[in-house]
C-alpha positions in Angstrom: 75.3 -82.3 17.9 72.6 -82.1 15.2 71.3 -78.5 14.5 67.8 -79.7 13.7 65.5 -78.4 10.9 65.8 -74.8 10.0 63.0 -72.7 9.1 62.4 -71.2 5.8 60.5 -68.2 7.1 61.9 -64.6 6.7 61.3 -62.0 9.3 62.7 -58.9 10.8 62.7 -58.0 14.6 62.7 -54.4 14.6 63.8 -51.9 17.4 64.7 -54.3 20.2 67.5 -53.8 22.7 69.9 -56.3 21.5 71.9 -58.0 24.1 74.8 -60.3 23.0 77.6 -61.1 25.4 79.5 -63.0 22.6 79.9 -59.7 20.8 79.9 -57.4 23.7 76.6 -56.0 22.3 74.0 -53.9 24.0 72.3 -51.6 21.6 69.1 -50.9 20.0 68.6 -52.2 16.5 67.1 -54.8 14.2 67.9 -58.3 13.4 66.9 -60.2 10.2 66.2 -64.0 10.0 66.3 -65.9 6.8 66.4 -69.7 6.3 66.6 -70.5 9.8 69.9 -68.4 10.5 70.6 -64.8 11.6 71.1 -62.9 8.3 71.8 -59.6 9.6 72.1 -57.5 12.6 72.5 -53.7 12.6 70.9 -50.5 14.2 68.7 -50.4 11.2 67.9 -52.9 8.5 65.7 -52.0 5.4 62.4 -54.0 5.2 62.3 -56.0 1.9 59.1 -57.0 0.3 57.7 -60.3 1.6 59.7 -59.9 5.1 57.3 -60.3 8.0 58.1 -57.4 10.6 58.0 -58.0 14.3 57.9 -54.7 16.2 60.0 -55.1 19.3 60.5 -51.5 20.6 60.8 -51.8 24.5 61.8 -55.5 24.5 65.1 -57.1 24.9 66.4 -59.5 22.2 69.0 -62.2 23.7 70.5 -65.4 22.2 68.1 -68.2 22.8 68.1 -69.0 26.7 69.9 -72.3 27.5 68.9 -74.0 30.9 71.6 -76.6 31.8 69.7 -78.3 34.4 66.1 -79.6 34.0 64.3 -82.7 34.9 61.9 -83.7 32.3 60.9 -87.0 33.9 60.5 -88.9 30.7 61.2 -91.9 30.6 59.3 -93.4 33.6 57.7 -90.6 35.4 55.3 -89.1 32.8 52.4 -88.2 35.3 54.8 -85.5 36.6 56.2 -84.2 33.4 57.0 -85.5 29.9 58.9 -83.9 26.9 55.6 -82.4 25.4 54.8 -80.5 28.7 58.3 -79.9 29.6 59.3 -78.4 26.3 56.1 -76.4 26.2 57.0 -74.8 29.4 60.6 -74.3 28.3 59.8 -72.2 25.2 57.1 -70.3 27.3 59.8 -69.5 29.6 62.2 -68.2 26.8 64.3 -71.4 26.8 65.3 -72.6 23.3 67.6 -75.3 24.7 67.5 -77.4 27.8 69.9 -80.1 29.1 67.9 -82.8 30.8 69.1 -84.7 34.0 69.6 -88.5 33.9 67.6 -89.5 36.9 64.8 -90.9 34.8 63.3 -94.4 35.3 65.3 -96.2 34.0 68.1 -93.7 34.4 70.1 -92.4 31.4 73.1 -94.8 31.9 72.8 -96.5 28.4 72.9 -95.3 24.9 69.4 -96.6 24.3 67.9 -94.3 27.0 69.8 -91.4 25.6 68.6 -92.1 21.8 65.0 -92.6 23.2 65.1 -89.0 24.7 66.6 -87.5 21.5 64.1 -89.3 19.2 61.1 -88.2 21.5 62.5 -84.6 21.4 62.6 -84.4 17.7 59.1 -85.6 17.4 58.0 -83.2 20.0 59.9 -80.2 18.2 59.8 -76.8 20.2 63.0 -76.4 22.1 66.5 -78.4 21.6 67.3 -81.0 24.1 70.9 -82.0 25.2 70.8 -85.3 27.2 72.8 -85.5 30.4 74.0 -89.0 31.0 74.8 -90.6 34.4 78.3 -90.7 35.9 77.7 -94.2 37.4 75.7 -97.1 36.3 72.1 -97.0 37.8 73.3 -93.7 39.8 74.6 -96.2 42.3 78.2 -94.6 42.7 80.0 -97.9 42.2 80.9 -98.3 38.5 81.2 -95.7 35.8 78.5 -95.7 33.0 79.9 -96.2 29.3 80.9 -92.5 28.6 82.2 -93.4 25.0 78.9 -95.0 24.0 76.8 -92.3 25.8 78.6 -89.6 24.0 78.2 -91.2 20.6 74.4 -91.6 21.3 74.3 -87.8 21.9 75.1 -87.1 25.5 76.7 -83.8 26.2 77.4 -84.1 29.8 77.5 -86.6 32.8 76.0 -86.2 36.2 74.4 -88.3 39.0 72.2 -85.5 39.9 69.8 -86.2 42.6 72.6 -88.3 44.1 76.2 -87.3 44.9 79.1 -89.4 43.9 80.2 -90.2 47.5 83.4 -92.2 46.2 86.2 -89.7 45.6 88.3 -92.3 43.5 85.3 -92.8 41.2 84.7 -89.1 40.7 88.5 -88.7 39.8 88.1 -91.6 37.3 84.8 -89.9 36.0 86.8 -86.8 35.3 89.6 -88.5 33.6 87.3 -90.4 31.4 85.2 -87.4 30.6 88.3 -85.6 29.4 88.7 -88.3 26.9 85.4 -88.1 25.4 84.9 -84.3 25.8 81.9 -84.5 28.2 81.1 -81.8 30.7 81.1 -83.1 34.2 78.2 -81.7 36.5 78.6 -82.4 40.2 75.7 -82.7 42.8 78.0 -81.4 45.4 76.6 -82.9 48.8 78.3 -84.9 51.4 75.7 -87.7 52.1 77.1 -88.5 55.5 76.3 -84.8 56.7 72.9 -84.5 54.7 71.4 -88.0 55.4 67.6 -87.5 56.7 67.9 -83.8 56.2 64.7 -81.9 55.1 65.6 -78.2 55.3 68.3 -76.0 56.2 70.2 -76.6 59.6 69.4 -73.8 61.7 66.5 -71.8 63.6 63.9 -73.0 61.1 64.9 -76.7 61.1 64.6 -76.4 65.1 61.3 -74.6 64.8 59.9 -77.3 62.5 61.3 -80.1 64.4 62.9 -81.8 61.6 66.5 -82.7 60.7 68.5 -80.2 59.2 71.1 -80.1 56.2 74.1 -78.0 57.3 75.9 -75.9 54.8 79.0 -78.0 55.2 77.2 -80.7 53.5 77.7 -78.7 50.3 80.9 -76.9 51.2 82.8 -80.2 52.0 81.6 -81.6 48.6 82.4 -78.5 46.6 86.0 -78.5 48.0 86.5 -82.1 47.0 85.3 -81.4 43.5 87.6 -78.4 43.1 90.5 -80.5 44.4 89.8 -83.2 42.0 89.5 -80.9 39.0 92.8 -79.5 40.0 94.4 -83.0 40.4 93.1 -84.3 37.0 93.3 -80.8 35.2 89.8 -81.1 33.8 86.9 -78.9 34.5 84.0 -79.7 36.8 80.7 -77.8 36.9 78.9 -77.5 40.3 75.3 -77.6 40.3 72.8 -75.7 42.3 75.2 -73.6 44.7 73.4 -72.5 47.7 75.6 -71.4 50.4 78.1 -68.6 51.3 80.5 -71.2 52.3 80.5 -72.8 48.9 81.0 -69.3 47.3 84.2 -68.8 49.3 85.5 -72.0 47.9 84.7 -71.1 44.4 86.5 -67.7 45.1 89.6 -69.4 46.2 89.3 -71.7 43.2 89.3 -68.9 40.8 92.3 -67.1 42.6 94.3 -70.5 42.1 93.2 -70.9 38.6 91.5 -74.3 39.1 89.1 -75.5 36.4 85.7 -75.1 37.9 82.4 -73.5 37.1 79.2 -73.2 38.9 75.5 -72.5 38.6 72.8 -71.4 41.1 68.9 -71.4 40.7 66.6 -68.3 41.0 65.1 -69.9 44.1 68.5 -69.4 45.9 68.7 -65.8 45.2 65.1 -64.9 45.8 63.8 -67.1 48.7 65.2 -68.0 52.2 64.6 -71.1 54.7 61.7 -69.1 56.1 59.7 -69.8 52.8 59.3 -73.4 54.4 57.7 -72.4 57.6 54.3 -74.0 58.2 55.7 -77.0 56.5 55.4 -75.6 53.1 56.3 -78.7 50.9 56.3 -76.5 47.7 59.5 -74.8 49.1 61.1 -78.1 49.9 64.2 -78.4 47.6 67.5 -80.0 47.5 69.9 -78.4 48.4 67.5 -76.5 50.8 66.7 -72.9 50.8 69.4 -71.4 53.1 69.6 -68.3 55.2 69.6 -64.7 54.3 73.3 -64.6 54.4 73.5 -67.2 51.9 71.0 -65.6 49.7 73.1 -62.4 49.7 76.1 -64.3 49.1 74.6 -66.0 46.0 73.8 -62.7 44.7 77.2 -61.3 45.1 78.7 -64.3 43.5 76.5 -63.7 40.3 77.5 -60.3 40.3 81.2 -61.1 40.6 81.1 -63.9 38.0 82.1 -66.5 40.8 78.8 -68.3 39.6 78.6 -68.2 35.8 75.3 -69.9 35.2 71.6 -69.4 36.2 69.8 -72.9 35.8 66.3 -73.6 37.0 66.7 -77.1 38.4 63.2 -77.6 37.1 61.8 -80.4 39.1 58.3 -81.3 38.6 56.3 -83.2 41.1 52.5 -84.1 41.2 50.4 -83.6 44.2 51.0 -87.2 45.0 54.4 -86.3 45.7 53.9 -82.8 47.5 50.5 -82.9 49.2 52.0 -85.0 51.9 53.4 -85.0 55.3 56.6 -82.8 55.2 59.3 -85.5 55.8 57.6 -87.6 52.9 57.4 -84.8 50.4 59.7 -84.8 47.3 62.4 -82.4 47.0 62.1 -79.8 44.0 60.1 -77.0 42.5 59.1 -76.3 38.7 61.1 -73.2 37.5 61.2 -72.8 33.7 58.7 -70.3 33.5 59.6 -67.9 36.4 63.3 -67.8 35.9 63.3 -64.8 33.7 61.2 -62.5 35.8 63.1 -63.4 38.9 66.3 -63.0 37.2 65.2 -59.5 36.0 64.7 -58.6 39.6 68.4 -58.8 40.0 68.8 -56.3 37.2 66.3 -53.9 38.5 68.0 -54.1 41.9 71.4 -53.3 40.3 73.0 -56.9 41.1 73.2 -57.7 37.4 73.6 -55.6 34.2 71.2 -56.8 31.3 74.3 -58.0 29.4 75.4 -60.1 32.4 72.0 -61.5 32.6 72.2 -62.7 29.1 75.6 -64.3 29.7 74.4 -66.1 32.6 71.2 -67.6 31.0 72.4 -68.1 27.5 76.1 -67.6 26.5 77.7 -69.3 29.5 75.7 -72.5 29.8 76.0 -73.1 25.9 79.8 -72.6 26.3 80.2 -75.0 29.3 78.0 -77.6 27.7 79.9 -77.2 24.4 76.6 -76.9 22.4 75.8 -74.3 19.8 73.9 -71.2 20.9 74.5 -68.3 23.0 75.2 -65.8 20.3 73.5 -63.5 17.6 76.3 -63.5 15.3 75.3 -63.4 11.6 75.3 -66.9 10.2 74.5 -68.6 13.5 71.2 -70.6 13.8 68.4 -68.2 14.8 67.8 -69.3 18.4 66.4 -66.2 19.9 64.4 -64.9 22.9 62.6 -61.7 23.0 61.8 -60.5 26.6 59.3 -57.8 27.5 60.9 -56.7 30.9 57.9 -54.9 32.0 55.2 -57.5 31.3 53.3 -58.0 34.5 51.6 -61.3 35.1 50.5 -63.4 38.1 51.9 -67.2 38.4 48.8 -69.3 38.7 48.2 -72.9 38.0 46.5 -71.9 34.8 49.3 -69.8 33.6 52.0 -72.6 33.9 52.5 -75.0 31.2 54.4 -77.7 32.9 52.2 -80.6 33.9 53.1 -80.0 37.5 52.5 -77.0 39.3 54.7 -77.3 42.5 56.1 -73.7 42.9 56.2 -71.6 45.9 55.8 -68.6 43.7 52.0 -69.5 43.0 50.0 -66.2 43.5 53.1 -64.0 43.1 52.9 -60.9 40.7 55.7 -61.2 38.3 57.3 -58.5 36.1 59.1 -59.6 33.0 58.2 -62.3 30.6 59.5 -64.1 27.4 57.1 -62.8 24.5 58.9 -64.6 21.5 61.0 -67.7 21.3 62.5 -68.7 18.1 64.5 -72.0 17.5 66.1 -72.5 14.3 64.3 -69.5 12.7 61.0 -71.2 13.7 58.6 -69.3 16.0 57.9 -71.9 18.9 56.4 -69.5 21.3 53.7 -68.1 21.2 52.2 -71.3 19.5 
């Protein structure tokens, strides 16, 4: 992938707590940026004339955050989000790179759409954009998309996210072809025969609301299949948005067996439960649905153990047209780019994660799994950096959110922790 333009600005971030999993580094120190790259990292770096100094005592400096699961809605649904608004939300949330899912209109199943996304991203600037292309043409689950052409155009991964690949033979073929083109395969793990028509988690809440539920087994059955196929082919599969204790147990067995599988979850799955949709709250309607308290605790434990290697937002913007409707008609999804950092910091404060593990989950691991640059503060690397004030208190309001859509159940919540500086290629892109 292209690195993109590097800035000529020179600046020193001084006195931060530096967290870099790629070097096992957790220490206070300074970091110098020159010509778009990390020039030096040490406990103390002398200040030379002409170098801008950014005081960062009390803040955490991480490799630029990488969100490997976002929906930017362009092309085709720009009233919900476009690259301009989506990337502004990304850098405001501390993300220096995002991987955008292919369920656009038209879907990203052709090199023309992939190139369009990359061209638009270059014009917008701000964060790096890595397109995820479709597994199947039109996301219809019948015929593979042209993986080779998509890879050549700039796609880094394939997924039919938003729709599961129901045909096991096609999914096996996808893994085999992806290996030939070094593409990451991201699975929307859902058994459509079990989930069809479902609105929320199957259980007491679905019964109280009088709507069809989606059982945890809809996820577990699909995760088991993907693990089995990855073992058969001998090529990794990445499981998107894990939400259930049952799926976590399958991931545990896969690790014990040495099968090639990685997984992600989203902040709403370790923060909220199915009770958030009571009173028919469409802002909390997501797919997979918010689950039980036991599931939430299992997700937290899986993050602590490393069974789930990535925290991704599944940022899914929807306008009031899709959300302020009767519950069964409402779209699934919530925005998440700007709330991911404080919600993950809650796990650190509660002792579930160390600060270094947080950096691994939000930066180093997603970059590694996607096979893209980033996730490190090693001198010589492009200066993609995120500076976080872990104690910055703020309230989630529609005015505070930079996404074009405001669909989040966290509206009105007081958050603690926020990205205060985002740097891409040595260029300060946030604050603007």
